Structure formats: C-alpha cells, structure tokens
C-alpha positions in Angstrom: 16.7 10.1 4.1 16.2 6.5 3.4 19.9 5.1 2.4 18.7 1.4 2.6 18.2 -0.5 -0.7 14.6 -1.0 -1.5 13.8 -4.5 -1.7 10.3 -4.8 -1.0 6.8 -3.2 -1.8 4.3 -3.7 0.9 0.5 -3.4 -0.3 -2.0 -2.1 2.3 -5.6 -1.5 2.6 -7.0 1.6 4.5 -9.6 -0.2 6.2 -12.2 2.2 5.2 -15.9 1.8 4.0 -16.4 2.0 0.3 -18.6 5.1 1.0 -15.7 7.0 2.3 -14.3 9.4 -0.2 -10.7 9.7 1.5 -7.2 10.1 0.0 -3.9 11.5 1.2 -5.3 14.6 3.0 -7.2 12.4 5.5 -4.5 9.5 5.9 -1.7 12.2 6.3 -4.1 13.8 9.1 -4.9 10.3 10.6 -0.9 9.4 10.7 0.0 13.0 12.0 -2.6 12.2 14.7 -0.7 9.1 15.7 2.6 11.2 15.8 4.2 10.5 12.5 5.8 13.3 10.5 3.3 12.9 7.7 1.5 10.2 5.6 3.5 6.8 6.2 2.5 5.4 2.8 4.4 6.3 -0.4 1.6 5.8 -2.7 -2.3 5.8 -2.3 -4.7 4.4 -4.8 -8.2 6.1 -4.7 -11.4 4.1 -5.2 -11.5 5.5 -8.8 -8.1 4.6 -9.3 -6.5 7.9 -9.3 -2.9 7.6 -7.8 -2.0 10.1 -5.0 1.6 10.6 -4.0 2.2 10.3 -0.4 5.7 10.3 1.7 8.3 10.8 -1.1 10.0 7.4 -1.8 13.7 8.8 -0.8 12.2 9.0 2.7 11.6 5.7 5.0 7.9 5.0 5.3 5.9 4.4 8.4 3.6 1.7 7.1 5.0 -1.8 8.4 7.4 -1.4 11.4 9.7 -4.4 10.5 10.4 -3.4 6.8 10.1 0.5 6.7 13.6 0.8 6.4 13.8 -1.3 3.1 10.3 -1.1 1.6 7.8 1.1 -0.2 4.3 1.2 1.0 1.4 1.5 -1.4 -2.1 1.7 0.2 -5.5 0.8 -1.5 -8.4 2.8 0.0 -11.3 0.4 1.1 -10.9 -3.1 2.4 -14.0 -2.4 4.9 -17.7 -3.1 4.2 -20.3 -0.9 5.2 -20.6 -2.8 8.7 -17.2 -2.6 9.7 -16.1 -5.9 8.6 -12.9 -6.9 6.8 -13.7 -6.9 3.0 -11.8 -7.2 -0.2 -13.9 -4.6 -1.9 -11.3 -2.8 -4.1 -12.5 -1.7 -7.6 -11.1 -2.8 -11.1 -9.8 0.7 -11.4 -7.7 0.4 -8.1 -6.2 -3.0 -9.3 -5.5 -1.6 -12.8 -3.6 1.3 -11.2 -1.9 -1.3 -8.6 -0.6 -3.4 -11.3 0.8 -0.4 -13.4 2.2 1.1 -10.3 4.1 -2.0 -9.1 5.6 -2.2 -12.4 6.8 1.4 -12.4 8.2 1.0 -8.9 10.2 -2.1 -9.9 11.4 -0.3 -13.0 13.1 2.5 -10.7 13.8 0.2 -8.2 15.5 -3.0 -9.7 16.4 -4.3 -6.5 13.0 -5.0 -5.6 12.8 -8.7 -5.0 9.3 -9.2 -3.4 5.8 -7.8 -3.5 4.0 -8.5 -0.3 0.8 -7.9 1.6 1.1 -6.2 5.1 -0.4 -9.1 6.4 2.7 -11.1 5.5 5.0 -8.9 7.6 3.1 -7.9 10.5 1.9 -11.2 12.0 -0.6 -9.6 14.8 -3.6 -11.0 13.1 -3.9 -8.4 10.4 -5.7 -9.5 7.1 -4.7 -6.3 5.2 -5.2 -5.8 2.4 -7.3 -8.9 2.3 -5.9 -10.4 -0.8 -2.5 -12.0 -1.5 -0.3 -9.1 -3.3 2.3 -11.6 -4.1 -0.1 -13.9 -6.1 -1.6 -10.4 -7.7 1.6 -9.6 -9.2 2.4 -13.2 -10.4 -1.3 -14.1 -11.8 -0.7 -13.7 -15.5 3.2 -13.6 -16.4 4.8 -14.7 -13.3 6.3 -11.3 -12.7 5.3 -7.6 -12.9 
C-alpha cells in the first residue's frame, strides 16, 4: 500500500512502433517478465485514446525508480517509429485523453505539484516520452 503523498505525475511512452496494437495485457506481461508483480504504470493510453487501468493508484508504481513512492505513472503507447528510432508520434486522441486524465488525477490528488516527463526524473539518457509533459499541461491555461 502506498501511504506516501502523491505529489507528481510521470508521463511515459511505451517505446513501441505505431503499428503495434498493445495495451495493459502486453505491458503487464513485459513487466512481470522483468520481475515486477504487475504492470508498473497506473494508467495506459492506447493509440485510439482509450484509457486502460494499470496498477491501482493506491499501490506504489514501478515506472520511475527515484519517484515511484510519491508519483502516479501514465504511459502512452507509441514513441518509436517503424525503424526503431525514438519518435513523438502520439495521436490527437492520446493527447486529448492525457489532458483529461491529468486533470482528473489532480482533482483526486490535490497534493500533485508537478507533471513531468520520465526523462526529467531518470537522467540515464532517456528521451521518454519525447515531449515535455510539463509544457503540455501548461500550454493553454498555465495549468491543468
């Protein structure tokens, strides 16, 4: 049980090709194969914008080692081109769902102070999710 105060949302990309039709089931298997108890993300946004539930929010995530204890992890499917290169190729439907989800999480967890990209909390050369999540939430109104 995660008894820490949630003060951050971390946005990830799955680093999968746009042609890969994956979601919770595949990520859950990948994470279990790595020794996790289940999918490490709390939320997964499919290419068509459908939102899937991952790990329950009351459980500590396994998505960004340094901040798992006090964050919620959201993963967008995609982030790789068909040749295996990093690519910010998320769909409008995914961005729309992400915007609504971030707003909803912040309503349920008023202690959230920041929305960050995975690359902002894991400095091991990651580019995930290949866009600035903090700028995304602040682009129109200055806040979600």
